[in-house]
Steps between C-alpha positions, in 0.01 A plus 500: 500500500624849415549738784223755570590862433404599853321361804355701789430329831258694714541428870826432681382247759608138500316406181616807310863466615499136396354580158757776440786280620412208268425731209844658539658157495301386201552824308839648600629825360647352183157394382396866471205467739436764766334411825337756731382429852258759649421507873278759674673479845854605575626144532477165321396177660137561596402371842846347554691726744778416740649737755803445726486694826727529807319416823621546855356413841556667835784266596738579215403212271493592131420325176444571130149360438334442165132595468278382215183689420395266221569132418777351710556139392500295184440131429730300276211393270529810277752428228457852364643645824780243517593593143525865599722415796730310266507758224554790744764309701307531830585156636754634751226727644258209571376421846321161517279332756529118496188285530633372833515848660242604760385776270409238237349243740316721751201707388226614725136612514348740744129420534276803543379560857772271640837557667831366368599314188418153367767314301386381157587128479771419249510124545273212600638474859453875548149478361398233749589717801392834355204689640411572139449126438132531590451699178776354281434127547127509422564736207758259345271201552206688354697567180646147478153340500360740244350346183499689172126544452342676203457815713864501613614441142296798387646715783856396432470580129424864582693763689407575861641676801767340706265506800230317299752242376636431849151491648394235244804284574591559865202671662424857604705493822818403310429756222456778757795413723768394250375632165431856611826517701706384201340762275558771760870421479526498120228726356387697806142443389186297574527134389134519399604729209810323372488280190630154580602436140696825476664492841541126568467308166655192657191443718248445214764284325543280812118477534479366146794260549344375823156442342348771721744491796793739543672271746467193281624706208808611694574142607455378145723777363776401748469135399513583130798724554684219681411242233594726213777700669737464207241632256407776745862600529533514121188725483636728774835521321330582170298780663810635678692505169291794385671708771866592547548373849862409528584339837231688688253209487736276693544778759128482568502129597339467839411869524158606634519874431773752421574867469813717477729635771404852414136423440269453206599833350823333405317333213321811372804721540712252300245501215490876503882529500522257211253706296686822576815348355335416167559753223159454343290526817347825627355511855251770593401524868283754683296557182185297443320447171216748448370373161534196281388515140574354157649698210280586206645208303413268791843341525670715761407548866509867605584535868491834681637540850372736772796732434421518128754252362390335176598139435421330168528118527442214261435265787352556850472303824270621772605383849274744675241391757185426303305778669773749401491375142121545498542862617761565235285360218190682631682837507358764270671823408179702525460374857122429475263290306129538432274218616133509393256479789173319424211746477729798477580664168809666650789259554653498847865588521714262704878509545654186356741472792210515749372151426455322831759233587390142555346460844674311778405263650470352154144433369591133497434492871129562457436304179459122523443257223263291710761261639618552855834681522520558129533852366483665161667841455300741290541867424301738292629511144608861537734388785642188338595678178311255284278787385563873562233731626258610230627797307855464636757564227857459616760721338738207470475304176585190706181315585409451862581155629259267684525399866754758611287582810357153554719421799545690827842560653601476868669778690746393770668693784841353573650560843865414567590468870852449639516404870812534717694188607343311789577195707175324414389461134213724397346238270540126430737384228327487167398694190213685660124474538179570311153579625184349350187692415318598818164357591236572388668731246728800456404788725247750367549776420835448335785665687346448845781276621881465479455219247826303529538243225820340622850555632838386368782416741769654276791441742431128493424471130785715366716593799811508280386833354558675833858587598611579857725802530824427681499678838646443839180317589453128430314468168125459564225428261216742432158353419338610180139432403270629229123538547258504202177694563191583290384322185140391560495676838538844339708783643627409848353659813660674683649684209873427460564876508364536853672456837257221588610271216828362637379420854196323350717307260743391773219388732342301214830333413549415868164319500578321173835376635342387827731712712416599859757781505480806276713519187803727532500836334617461136830660399353592165157501338443535123146532368412496132160498334490327164186603323351245261822296498361145450242426230243237588430262206131431563292212369518483116837685488674257260215528245493877530874526446476272198239740364724799581792354311280420203378862482856634532612274219197590279468872571855606592694252290780247549738786591331565837468312826327557837671330792548519872372383833136570409533277194744216565526461878612698803814318616846631419556193283172560314593860426852413384366221280229735363760753379731229365219334301393831347856587398546166331161523319529848350 
């Protein structure tokens, strides 16, 4: 394939950085292609942000502590990330957690209206003595004895929420306790909204393999893998051969999770530095895109930034949040549009940028398909983008795309706390804990409670990131935790900006940890509010995204792509893979 004349990537988060990186490798300077990356904020990397701070207690102990405000760990499953680590020579920066480590083996739940933590069983012996066995054992047996009736076959052939899927297989108590807690930790949303086929495609596959039972499907898959391990190894090797992994795959043997000594920003900074060193790559930061059109001949994308820069590009990749792309495409230079009102000869004038955002909680919460625990997300056509409001004529020659506002996004408040060294540990050894959905439901109105989703024990999971400062004192270890707040609970109360917030948070953590004594005063507190940071792929997401891609291909052409967390998945690996795939397909 001949090199494109020019490619513009809009959005400098993980997906956009990945797309620009792989485009620059595929079309280096000698091909004549020019690549432009445009980012509205002053920095690249999106929600990934690492900060190293110096902390000190009242006894002279000091340490350089790493704080993460976004994602903090990675799993070895993503070959796209491992490829980046190899290509960018980041292997010396790796910090790995083996599967045998307490952070890998010990994970906890805090049950609402209780005190202390319950260890999630990780083996059969631990299951038999666990207080959670009263829910886990009946749930497993319920699924094992399931038969694949006509009704269950019909259900399994369609998409449904994760909560509905788990309720069908394991019962409502299991779905509430374990399913909702899991989703709090990954998506910061309500498990009753989340598409099981989009978020956990392995579950429907195991259901089919087990003839209606997930547990039987998992056992059968393990047996088949053992019987055909040589063939499975060949398949895995063939899949891995599509990536340039070098020796990094062997480094990940026995690893549960990993990160970098200087945090996740190591990865995004390395991609940004690589791009800056390429002669045919232009990086624009602090200047968002204000309009996106096609040239009169229809073959060139015309991109105008907020500062007035004009960029003509033969190819274009949008890595914007889908709601931002919707706003961009809906923008009109005249600022208003006339909408006929029935029974009125004079059209009403409405600002195009005043269209109401999708409501949250999502309408899926109040719309049932008639089966218990099953939800169908629906939005008015004017919200989903499948049909613009009557009389609305966008100034852009690019057609509006469907489903850009079909999914809500969760907002999360991240609180980093660093406690001074102490004789007794503040928390048990482990990765951290999650909290299930409260009973009977999330508090109403939204924002009437603190709304903790979970807490990560960073010092245990990635203690190697923190460095004690040599002093006359004996080196002591500070304790670092990160608390995630918000999502389906709404804005936390008390407000994080008030004096009441920290005492309330510390008292709540004390209860969660089952401590009699108060927690010590933190040496440092960092609070960050991430607005709309995690898209929720609701029921039907895969079909909608298939329709979105088809419209992009038909209306925008083969020279355009729409990618990102709202399209291809929210994990770091999903975003990196999304950008890589788009770069190789253009």
